[in-house]
FIMIZA-937712 format. One line per field, with one value per atom (N, C-alpha, C, CB): x negated, y negated, z; residue in one letter; residue number from 1. Coordinates in Angstrom, 1 decimal. Glycine has a CB too. Layout:
REM FIMIZA-937712
X [X:...] .
Y [Y:...] .
Z [Z:...] .
rest [A:...] .
nr [NUM:...] .
REM end
This chain:
REM FIMIZA-937712
X [32.5:33.1:34.6:32.4:35.3:36.8:37.1:37.5:37.9:38.3:39.7:38.3:39.7:41.1:41.7:40.9:43.0:43.7:43.0:45.3:42.5:42.0:40.6:41.8:39.8:38.6:38.9:37.7:40.0:40.4:40.9:41.5:41.6:42.1:40.9:43.1:39.9:38.8:38.0:37.9:38.0:37.2:37.9:37.0:39.3:40.1:39.7:41.6:39.5:39.3:37.8:39.7:36.9:35.5:34.7:35.0:33.8:33.0:32.1:32.2:31.5:30.6:31.4:30.0:32.6:33.4:33.7:34.7:34.0:34.2:32.9:34.5:31.7:30.5:30.3:29.3:30.5:30.3:31.2:30.4:32.5:33.5:33.1:34.9:32.6:32.3:31.1:31.9:30.1:28.9:29.2:27.8:30.3:30.7:30.3:30.0:29.9:29.5:30.8:29.0:30.6:31.7:32.2:31.2:33.4:33.8:33.4:35.3:33.2:32.7:33.8:31.8:35.0:36.2:36.5:35.9:37.7:38.2:39.6:38.1:39.9:41.2:42.3:41.1:42.1:43.2:43.4:42.8:42.3:42.5:43.2:41.2:42.9:43.5:45.0:42.8:45.3:46.7:47.5:46.8:47.0:47.6:47.8:46.8:46.9:47.1:48.2:45.8:48.3:49.4:50.7:49.2:50.8:52.0:52.4:51.9:51.5:51.9:52.4:50.7:51.7:52.1:53.5:51.2:53.8:55.1:56.2:55.1:55.9:56.9:57.1:56.5:56.1:56.2:57.1:54.9:56.9:57.8:59.2:57.3:59.5:60.8:61.4:60.9:60.7:61.2:61.6:60.3:60.8:61.2:62.4:60.1:62.6:63.8:65.1:63.7:64.9:66.0:66.4:65.6:65.5:65.7:66.4:64.4:65.9:66.5:67.9:65.7:68.2:69.6:70.6:69.7:70.1:70.9:71.2:70.3:70.4:70.5:70.9:69.0:71.8:72.1:70.9:73.1:70.9:69.7:69.3:70.0:70.2:69.7:69.2:70.9:69.1:68.6:67.3:69.5:66.6:65.2:64.3:65.2:63.0:62.1:61.0:61.7:60.5:59.4:58.1:59.6:57.1:55.9:56.1:55.0:56.7:56.9:55.6:57.9:55.5:54.3:54.1:54.4:53.0:52.7:52.9:51.4:52.7:52.9:54.5:52.3:55.3:56.8:57.4:57.5:56.7:57.3:58.2:56.2:57.7:58.4:59.7:57.6:59.7:60.8:61.7:60.3:61.4:62.2:63.6:61.5:64.6:65.8:66.1:66.8:65.2:65.4:65.4:64.4:66.0:66.0:64.8:67.4:64.5:63.4:62.5:64.1:61.2:60.1:59.3:59.2:59.1:58.3:57.0:59.0:55.9:54.6:54.1:54.6:54.2:53.7:52.2:54.5:51.4:50.0:49.6:49.2:49.1:48.9:47.3:49.5:46.9:45.5:45.4:45.0:44.3:43.9:42.4:44.4:41.8:40.3:39.5:39.7:39.5:38.6:39.4:37.4:40.7:41.4:42.4:42.2:42.8:43.7:44.4:43.0:45.7:46.5:47.6:46.9:48.1:49.3:50.4:49.0:51.3:52.4:53.3:53.1:53.6:54.6:55.9:54.9:56.4:57.7:57.6:58.9:58.4:58.5:60.0:57.6:60.6:62.0:61.9:62.7:62.8:63.0:64.2:63.0:64.2:65.4:65.6:65.2:66.8:67.0:67.1:68.3:66.8:66.8:68.2:66.3:68.2:69.5:70.0:69.3:69.4:69.9:69.1:69.8:69.6:69.0:67.7:69.8:66.7:65.3:64.5:65.4:65.1:64.3:63.8:65.0:62.7:62.1:62.6:60.6:62.5:62.8:61.8:63.0:62.2:61.3:60.9:61.9:59.6:59.2:58.8:58.1:59.2:58.9:58.2:60.3:57.0:56.3:56.7:54.8:56.9:57.3:56.3:58.7:56.0:55.1:55.8:53.8:55.4:56.0:54.8:56.5:55.3:54.3:55.2:53.6:54.6:55.3:55.4:54.7:54.6:54.5:55.7:53.1:56.1:57.3:56.8:57.9:55.5:55.0:54.0:54.5:54.2:53.3:52.1:54.1:50.9:49.8:49.5:48.6:48.3:47.9:47.5:46.7:47.0:46.5:47.6:46.0:48.8:49.9:50.2:51.2:50.2:50.6:49.5:50.7:48.2:47.1:47.2:45.7:47.5:47.7:48.8:47.9:49.9:51.0:50.6:52.3:49.8:49.3:48.4:48.7:47.7:46.7:47.6:45.7:48.7:49.6:50.3:50.6:50.6:51.3:50.2:51.8:49.0:47.9:47.7:46.6:47.7:47.4:48.7:47.2:49.9:51.1:51.1:52.3:50.6:50.5:49.5:50.0:48.4:47.3:47.9:46.1:48.7:49.2:50.2:49.8:51.2:52.3:52.1:53.4:51.2:51.0:52.0:51.0:52.7:53.9:53.7:55.3:54.1:54.0:54.8:54.4:54.3:54.9:55.0:54.1:56.1:56.3:56.7:57.3:57.2:57.8:57.4:59.4:57.2:56.9:57.8:55.3:57.8:58.6:57.9:60.0:57.9:57.4:58.5:56.2:58.8:59.8:59.0:60.6:59.3:58.5:59.4:57.5:58.8:59.3:60.5:59.8:60.9:61.9:63.2:62.1:63.6:64.8:64.7:65.3:63.6:63.4:63.7:64.3:63.2:63.3:62.6:62.9:63.2:62.5:62.1:63.5:60.8:60.2:59.9:58.9:60.4:60.0:58.9:61.1:57.9:56.7:56.4:55.4:56.2:55.9:54.4:56.2:54.2:52.9:52.2:53.0] .
Y [-113.1:-112.1:-112.3:-112.2:-111.3:-111.3:-110.8:-110.5:-111.6:-111.2:-110.6:-112.4:-109.3:-108.6:-108.5:-107.0:-108.1:-107.9:-106.7:-107.6:-105.7:-104.7:-105.1:-103.4:-106.0:-106.4:-107.4:-107.1:-108.2:-109.2:-108.3:-110.2:-107.3:-106.5:-105.8:-105.5:-105.3:-104.8:-105.8:-104.1:-107.0:-108.1:-108.4:-109.3:-108.4:-108.6:-107.6:-108.6:-106.3:-105.3:-105.3:-103.9:-105.5:-105.5:-106.0:-104.1:-106.9:-107.6:-106.6:-108.6:-105.7:-104.6:-103.7:-103.7:-103.3:-102.5:-103.2:-102.2:-104.4:-105.3:-105.2:-106.8:-105.4:-105.5:-104.0:-106.0:-103.0:-101.7:-101.3:-100.7:-101.8:-101.6:-102.4:-102.1:-103.7:-104.6:-103.9:-106.0:-103.4:-102.8:-101.4:-102.6:-100.9:-99.5:-98.4:-99.4:-98.6:-97.5:-96.5:-98.1:-95.2:-94.3:-94.2:-92.9:-94.1:-94.0:-92.7:-94.3:-92.8:-91.6:-90.8:-92.0:-91.2:-90.5:-90.7:-89.1:-91.3:-91.5:-91.1:-93.0:-90.1:-89.4:-90.4:-88.3:-91.2:-92.2:-93.1:-92.9:-93.6:-94.6:-94.1:-95.2:-92.8:-92.1:-91.9:-90.8:-91.5:-91.3:-92.6:-90.8:-93.7:-95.0:-95.4:-96.0:-95.2:-95.6:-94.7:-95.4:-93.5:-92.7:-93.1:-91.1:-93.5:-93.9:-95.3:-94.1:-96.1:-97.4:-97.1:-98.5:-96.2:-95.9:-95.3:-94.9:-94.4:-93.8:-94.8:-92.5:-95.7:-96.6:-97.6:-97.3:-98.0:-98.9:-98.3:-99.1:-97.0:-96.3:-96.3:-94.9:-95.9:-95.9:-97.2:-95.2:-98.3:-99.6:-100.2:-100.4:-99.8:-100.2:-99.7:-99.8:-98.3:-97.7:-98.2:-96.2:-98.5:-99.1:-100.4:-99.3:-101.3:-102.6:-102.5:-103.5:-101.5:-101.3:-100.9:-100.2:-100.1:-99.6:-100.7:-98.4:-101.8:-102.8:-103.9:-103.4:-103.9:-105.0:-104.3:-105.8:-104.9:-104.5:-104.4:-105.3:-103.4:-103.1:-104.3:-101.9:-105.1:-106.2:-107.4:-106.7:-107.2:-108.3:-108.0:-108.5:-106.9:-106.6:-106.2:-105.5:-106.4:-106.0:-105.2:-107.2:-104.1:-103.3:-103.7:-101.7:-104.1:-104.6:-105.6:-103.5:-106.7:-107.8:-108.4:-108.8:-108.9:-109.6:-110.9:-109.9:-111.1:-112.3:-113.6:-112.3:-113.6:-114.9:-115.2:-114.8:-114.3:-114.5:-114.8:-113.1:-115.0:-115.3:-116.5:-115.4:-117.6:-118.9:-118.8:-120.0:-118.1:-118.1:-116.9:-118.0:-116.0:-114.8:-115.2:-113.7:-114.1:-114.3:-113.3:-114.3:-112.4:-111.4:-112.0:-110.3:-111.4:-111.8:-111.2:-111.3:-110.0:-109.2:-108.6:-108.1:-108.8:-108.2:-107.3:-109.3:-106.1:-105.1:-104.9:-103.8:-104.8:-104.4:-105.5:-103.0:-106.8:-107.8:-108.0:-109.2:-107.9:-108.1:-109.5:-107.3:-110.1:-111.5:-111.8:-112.2:-112.6:-112.9:-114.3:-112.1:-114.8:-116.3:-116.2:-117.4:-117.3:-117.5:-116.4:-118.8:-116.3:-115.4:-114.6:-116.1:-114.6:-113.8:-112.9:-114.7:-111.8:-110.8:-110.0:-109.8:-109.8:-109.0:-108.3:-109.8:-107.2:-106.6:-106.8:-105.1:-107.7:-108.1:-107.0:-109.4:-106.6:-105.4:-105.8:-105.1:-107.1:-107.5:-109.0:-107.0:-109.6:-111.0:-111.3:-111.7:-112.2:-112.6:-114.0:-112.7:-114.1:-115.3:-115.9:-115.2:-117.1:-117.9:-118.9:-118.5:-118.9:-119.9:-121.2:-119.6:-122.2:-123.6:-124.0:-124.5:-125.0:-125.6:-126.6:-126.1:-127.1:-128.2:-128.4:-129.5:-129.2:-129.4:-130.1:-130.2:-129.7:-130.3:-129.7:-131.8:-128.8:-128.2:-126.9:-128.2:-126.5:-125.1:-124.1:-125.2:-122.9:-121.8:-121.6:-120.5:-121.0:-120.8:-119.2:-121.3:-118.9:-117.6:-117.2:-117.3:-116.0:-115.5:-114.2:-115.4:-114.1:-112.8:-112.0:-113.1:-110.7:-109.8:-108.6:-109.2:-108.3:-107.3:-106.3:-107.9:-105.0:-103.9:-103.3:-102.7:-103.0:-102.4:-101.4:-103.6:-100.2:-99.2:-99.3:-97.9:-100.1:-100.2:-101.0:-100.8:-100.6:-101.4:-102.6:-100.6:-102.7:-104.0:-104.6:-103.9:-105.8:-106.4:-107.2:-107.3:-107.2:-107.9:-109.0:-107.0:-109.6:-110.8:-110.3:-111.6:-109.1:-108.6:-108.6:-107.1:-108.2:-108.2:-109.6:-107.5:-110.5:-111.9:-112.5:-112.7:-112.2:-112.7:-112.2:-112.3:-110.9:-110.4:-110.9:-108.9:-111.3:-112.0:-113.4:-112.0:-114.1:-115.3:-115.3:-115.9:-114.2:-114.1:-113.9:-112.8:-113.0:-112.9:-114.2:-111.9:-115.1:-116.4:-117.3:-117.1:-117.3:-118.0:-117.6:-117.9:-116.4:-116.0:-116.3:-114.3:-116.2:-116.6:-118.1:-116.3:-118.9:-120.4:-120.7:-121.0:-120.0:-120.2:-119.9:-119.2:-118.8:-118.3:-119.4:-116.9:-119.8:-120.6:-122.1:-120.2:-122.5:-123.9:-124.5:-124.6:-123.7:-124.2:-123.8:-123.7:-124.6:-124.2:-123.0:-125.4:-122.2:-121.0:-121.2:-119.6:-121.7:-122.1:-120.9:-123.2:-119.8:-118.8:-117.4:-119.0:-116.5:-115.1:-114.2:-114.7:-113.0:-112.1:-110.7:-111.9:-110.2:-108.9:-108.0:-108.8:-106.8:-105.8:-104.7:-105.4:-104.4:-103.4:-102.6:-104.1:-101.5:-100.6:-99.7:-101.4:-98.8:-97.9:-98.5:-97.1:-99.6:-100.2:-101.2:-100.8:-101.3:-102.2:-103.7:-101.9:-104.1:-105.4:-106.4:-105.4:-107.5:-108.6:-109.7:-109.1:-110.1:-111.2:-112.2:-110.8:-113.4:-114.5:-115.2:-115.4:-115.5:-116.1:-117.4:-115.1:-118.5:-119.8:-119.7:-121.1:-119.9:-119.8:-121.2:-119.2] .
Z [28.6:29.5:29.7:31.0:29.6:29.8:31.1:28.7:31.9:33.2:33.1:34.2:33.4:33.2:34.6:32.6:34.7:36.0:36.7:35.8:36.1:36.8:37.5:35.9:36.7:37.4:38.5:36.3:38.4:39.4:40.6:38.9:40.4:41.5:42.2:40.9:41.5:42.1:42.9:41.2:42.4:43.1:44.4:42.2:44.5:45.7:46.7:45.4:46.3:47.3:47.7:46.7:46.7:47.1:45.9:47.5:46.1:45.2:44.5:45.7:45.2:44.7:43.7:45.9:44.2:43.3:41.9:44.1:42.1:40.8:39.9:41.1:40.5:39.7:39.1:40.7:39.8:39.3:38.2:40.4:38.3:37.3:36.0:37.8:36.3:35.1:34.3:35.7:35.1:34.4:33.7:35.4:34.0:33.4:34.2:32.1:35.4:36.4:36.5:37.9:36.2:36.4:37.9:36.0:38.2:39.5:40.2:39.6:41.5:42.2:42.7:43.4:42.7:43.1:44.5:42.9:44.8:46.1:46.1:46.4:46.9:46.9:47.2:48.0:48.2:48.6:47.4:49.9:46.8:45.8:44.6:45.5:44.3:43.2:43.5:42.8:44.7:45.1:45.1:46.5:45.6:45.5:44.1:46.3:43.2:41.8:41.2:41.0:41.4:40.9:41.5:41.1:42.7:43.4:42.6:45.0:42.3:41.7:40.3:41.8:39.6:38.2:38.2:37.5:39.1:39.0:39.5:40.0:40.4:40.8:39.7:42.1:39.0:37.8:36.8:37.2:36.5:35.5:36.0:35.3:37.2:37.7:37.8:39.0:38.1:38.2:36.9:38.9:35.9:34.5:34.0:33.6:34.3:33.9:34.7:34.1:35.9:36.7:36.1:38.3:35.9:35.3:33.9:35.3:33.2:31.8:31.9:30.9:32.9:32.9:33.4:33.9:33.9:34.4:33.4:35.6:32.3:31.3:30.0:31.2:29.1:27.8:27.0:27.2:26.1:25.3:24.5:24.4:23.9:23.2:24.0:22.4:25.3:26.2:26.7:27.3:26.3:26.8:25.6:27.9:25.7:24.8:25.4:24.0:24.7:25.3:24.5:25.2:25.2:24.6:23.5:24.1:23.8:22.7:22.4:23.2:21.2:20.7:21.5:19.2:22.0:22.8:22.2:23.3:20.8:20.1:19.9:18.7:20.1:20.0:21.4:19.3:22.4:23.7:23.6:24.8:23.1:23.1:22.3:22.6:21.2:20.3:20.5:18.9:21.5:21.7:22.3:22.6:22.2:22.7:23.8:21.7:24.1:25.1:26.5:25.0:27.5:28.9:29.7:29.5:29.3:30.1:29.0:31.1:29.2:28.5:29.4:27.8:28.9:29.7:29.0:30.0:29.8:29.3:28.3:28.5:28.7:27.8:28.1:28.1:27.0:27.1:27.0:26.1:28.1:28.1:28.0:29.4:27.0:26.7:26.5:25.6:27.1:26.7:26.5:27.9:26.6:26.2:26.8:26.7:28.2:28.8:29.9:29.4:29.9:30.9:30.1:32.0:30.7:30.1:31.3:29.2:31.0:31.9:31.2:33.0:31.8:31.3:32.2:31.1:31.9:32.8:32.9:32.2:34.1:34.3:33.6:35.8:33.9:33.3:33.3:34.0:32.3:32.3:32.1:31.2:33.0:32.9:32.1:34.2:31.1:30.4:30.8:29.0:31.4:31.9:30.8:33.3:30.1:29.1:29.6:28.4:28.8:29.2:29.6:28.0:30.5:31.1:30.2:32.5:29.2:28.5:27.1:29.3:26.3:25.0:25.3:24.1:24.5:24.6:25.8:24.8:26.6:27.6:27.3:28.9:27.7:27.3:28.3:27.2:27.9:28.7:29.8:27.9:30.9:32.0:32.0:33.4:32.3:32.3:33.7:31.3:34.2:35.6:35.4:36.5:35.8:35.8:36.9:36.0:36.7:37.6:37.8:37.1:39.0:39.3:40.2:39.9:40.1:40.8:41.8:39.8:43.0:44.0:44.9:44.8:45.0:45.7:47.2:45.3:47.7:49.2:49.8:49.7:50.9:51.6:52.2:52.7:52.6:53.1:52.2:54.5:51.8:50.9:51.6:50.0:51.0:51.5:50.6:51.7:50.8:50.1:48.6:50.8:48.5:47.2:46.2:47.4:46.4:45.5:45.1:46.0:46.0:45.7:44.9:47.1:45.1:44.3:42.8:45.0:42.8:41.4:40.6:41.4:41.3:40.8:40.3:41.8:41.1:40.8:39.5:42.0:39.5:38.3:37.0:38.4:37.1:36.0:35.6:36.2:36.6:36.3:35.6:37.7:36.1:35.5:34.0:36.2:33.7:32.3:31.5:32.3:32.1:31.4:31.0:32.2:32.0:31.9:30.7:33.3:30.8:29.7:28.3:30.1:28.2:26.9:26.4:27.0:27.2:26.8:26.9:27.5:27.7:27.9:28.8:26.7:29.5:30.3:31.7:29.8:32.7:34.1:34.4:35.0:35.3:35.7:37.3:35.3:37.7:39.1:40.0:39.3:39.5:40.3:39.7:40.3:40.7:40.2:41.2:40.3:40.8:41.6:41.8:41.0:43.1:43.2:43.7:44.2:43.0:43.3:43.9:42.1:45.2:46.0:46.8:46.8:47.3:48.4:47.9:49.6:48.9:48.6:48.2:49.8:48.7:48.4:47.3:49.5:46.5:45.4:45.9:44.3:46.9:47.4:46.5:48.8:46.3:45.5:46.3:44.5:46.1:46.9:45.8:47.7:45.9:45.1:45.7:44.8:44.8:45.3:44.5:45.2:45.1:44.4:44.0:45.4:42.8:42.2:42.1:40.8] .
rest [M:M:M:M:K:K:K:K:I:I:I:I:T:T:T:T:S:S:S:S:S:S:S:S:L:L:L:L:F:F:F:F:Q:Q:Q:Q:A:A:A:A:Y:Y:Y:Y:I:I:I:I:K:K:K:K:C:C:C:C:Q:Q:Q:Q:T:T:T:T:K:K:K:K:C:C:C:C:W:W:W:W:L:L:L:L:K:K:K:K:F:F:F:F:T:T:T:T:G:G:G:G:E:E:E:E:P:P:P:P:P:P:P:P:T:T:T:T:G:G:G:G:N:N:N:N:V:V:V:V:Y:Y:Y:Y:S:S:S:S:E:E:E:E:W:W:W:W:A:A:A:A:Q:Q:Q:Q:S:S:S:S:Q:Q:Q:Q:N:N:N:N:E:E:E:E:S:S:S:S:Y:Y:Y:Y:Y:Y:Y:Y:A:A:A:A:A:A:A:A:A:A:A:A:I:I:I:I:E:E:E:E:R:R:R:R:L:L:L:L:R:R:R:R:S:S:S:S:E:E:E:E:V:V:V:V:P:P:P:P:Q:Q:Q:Q:D:D:D:D:E:E:E:E:Y:Y:Y:Y:A:A:A:A:I:I:I:I:E:E:E:E:P:P:P:P:A:A:A:A:P:P:P:P:E:E:E:E:S:S:S:S:L:L:L:L:K:K:K:K:T:T:T:T:S:S:S:S:T:T:T:T:W:W:W:W:R:R:R:R:L:L:L:L:G:G:G:G:F:F:F:F:G:G:G:G:V:V:V:V:V:V:V:V:G:G:G:G:T:T:T:T:S:S:S:S:Q:Q:Q:Q:N:N:N:N:V:V:V:V:E:E:E:E:T:T:T:T:R:R:R:R:L:L:L:L:H:H:H:H:A:A:A:A:V:V:V:V:E:E:E:E:R:R:R:R:V:V:V:V:P:P:P:P:S:S:S:S:E:E:E:E:G:G:G:G:R:R:R:R:G:G:G:G:K:K:K:K:S:S:S:S:A:A:A:A:Q:Q:Q:Q:F:F:F:F:I:I:I:I:P:P:P:P:I:I:I:I:R:R:R:R:F:F:F:F:A:A:A:A:Y:Y:Y:Y:S:S:S:S:N:N:N:N:K:K:K:K:L:L:L:L:G:G:G:G:K:K:K:K:D:D:D:D:E:E:E:E:K:K:K:K:L:L:L:L:L:L:L:L:L:L:L:L:A:A:A:A:F:F:F:F:D:D:D:D:A:A:A:A:F:F:F:F:V:V:V:V:L:L:L:L:Y:Y:Y:Y:E:E:E:E:M:M:M:M:L:L:L:L:G:G:G:G:R:R:R:R:E:E:E:E:V:V:V:V:N:N:N:N:L:L:L:L:G:G:G:G:R:R:R:R:I:I:I:I:I:I:I:I:H:H:H:H:G:G:G:G:D:D:D:D:N:N:N:N:H:H:H:H:S:S:S:S:A:A:A:A:L:L:L:L:N:N:N:N:V:V:V:V:K:K:K:K:T:T:T:T] .
nr [1:1:1:1:2:2:2:2:3:3:3:3:4:4:4:4:5:5:5:5:6:6:6:6:7:7:7:7:8:8:8:8:9:9:9:9:10:10:10:10:11:11:11:11:12:12:12:12:13:13:13:13:14:14:14:14:15:15:15:15:16:16:16:16:17:17:17:17:18:18:18:18:19:19:19:19:20:20:20:20:21:21:21:21:22:22:22:22:23:23:23:23:24:24:24:24:25:25:25:25:26:26:26:26:27:27:27:27:28:28:28:28:29:29:29:29:30:30:30:30:31:31:31:31:32:32:32:32:33:33:33:33:34:34:34:34:35:35:35:35:36:36:36:36:37:37:37:37:38:38:38:38:39:39:39:39:40:40:40:40:41:41:41:41:42:42:42:42:43:43:43:43:44:44:44:44:45:45:45:45:46:46:46:46:47:47:47:47:48:48:48:48:49:49:49:49:50:50:50:50:51:51:51:51:52:52:52:52:53:53:53:53:54:54:54:54:55:55:55:55:56:56:56:56:57:57:57:57:58:58:58:58:59:59:59:59:60:60:60:60:61:61:61:61:62:62:62:62:63:63:63:63:64:64:64:64:65:65:65:65:66:66:66:66:67:67:67:67:68:68:68:68:69:69:69:69:70:70:70:70:71:71:71:71:72:72:72:72:73:73:73:73:74:74:74:74:75:75:75:75:76:76:76:76:77:77:77:77:78:78:78:78:79:79:79:79:80:80:80:80:81:81:81:81:82:82:82:82:83:83:83:83:84:84:84:84:85:85:85:85:86:86:86:86:87:87:87:87:88:88:88:88:89:89:89:89:90:90:90:90:91:91:91:91:92:92:92:92:93:93:93:93:94:94:94:94:95:95:95:95:96:96:96:96:97:97:97:97:98:98:98:98:99:99:99:99:100:100:100:100:101:101:101:101:102:102:102:102:103:103:103:103:104:104:104:104:105:105:105:105:106:106:106:106:107:107:107:107:108:108:108:108:109:109:109:109:110:110:110:110:111:111:111:111:112:112:112:112:113:113:113:113:114:114:114:114:115:115:115:115:116:116:116:116:117:117:117:117:118:118:118:118:119:119:119:119:120:120:120:120:121:121:121:121:122:122:122:122:123:123:123:123:124:124:124:124:125:125:125:125:126:126:126:126:127:127:127:127:128:128:128:128:129:129:129:129:130:130:130:130:131:131:131:131:132:132:132:132:133:133:133:133:134:134:134:134:135:135:135:135:136:136:136:136:137:137:137:137:138:138:138:138:139:139:139:139:140:140:140:140:141:141:141:141:142:142:142:142:143:143:143:143:144:144:144:144:145:145:145:145:146:146:146:146:147:147:147:147:148:148:148:148:149:149:149:149:150:150:150:150:151:151:151:151:152:152:152:152:153:153:153:153:154:154:154:154:155:155:155:155:156:156:156:156:157:157:157:157:158:158:158:158:159:159:159:159:160:160:160:160] .
REM end
């Protein structure tokens, strides 16, 4: 069984919802849930474009190969698919902070986007899930994550 970020998100909301999603039960349709999902998707697309415009083209990568994370030279990676033994997520973005000295490895910071102005525990738990998958992939500690949210694109750093 592979635990995906969408299953984890469903579990955070409701254990029954998670079970139904896992078993392949078709959704019954919830107007608010569909609206919130479309808001998140449009916010995600706008936030990606905003970040891309702030960084030179040679310093970001779109959907980079997961196996090249450790050897890459980009500063921002968008749409990174993170997979380990039994967990999988699609990281909204990953910031690669170069090492500060010889023999030290680069630090990776998962970034998640949320359209709401006020964050709840759900967004932080999803970020922690992303950090866990990144840790499993790289074998390196991921101590910090970032959530960019709201109308002003506020950034919240979260210790993972």
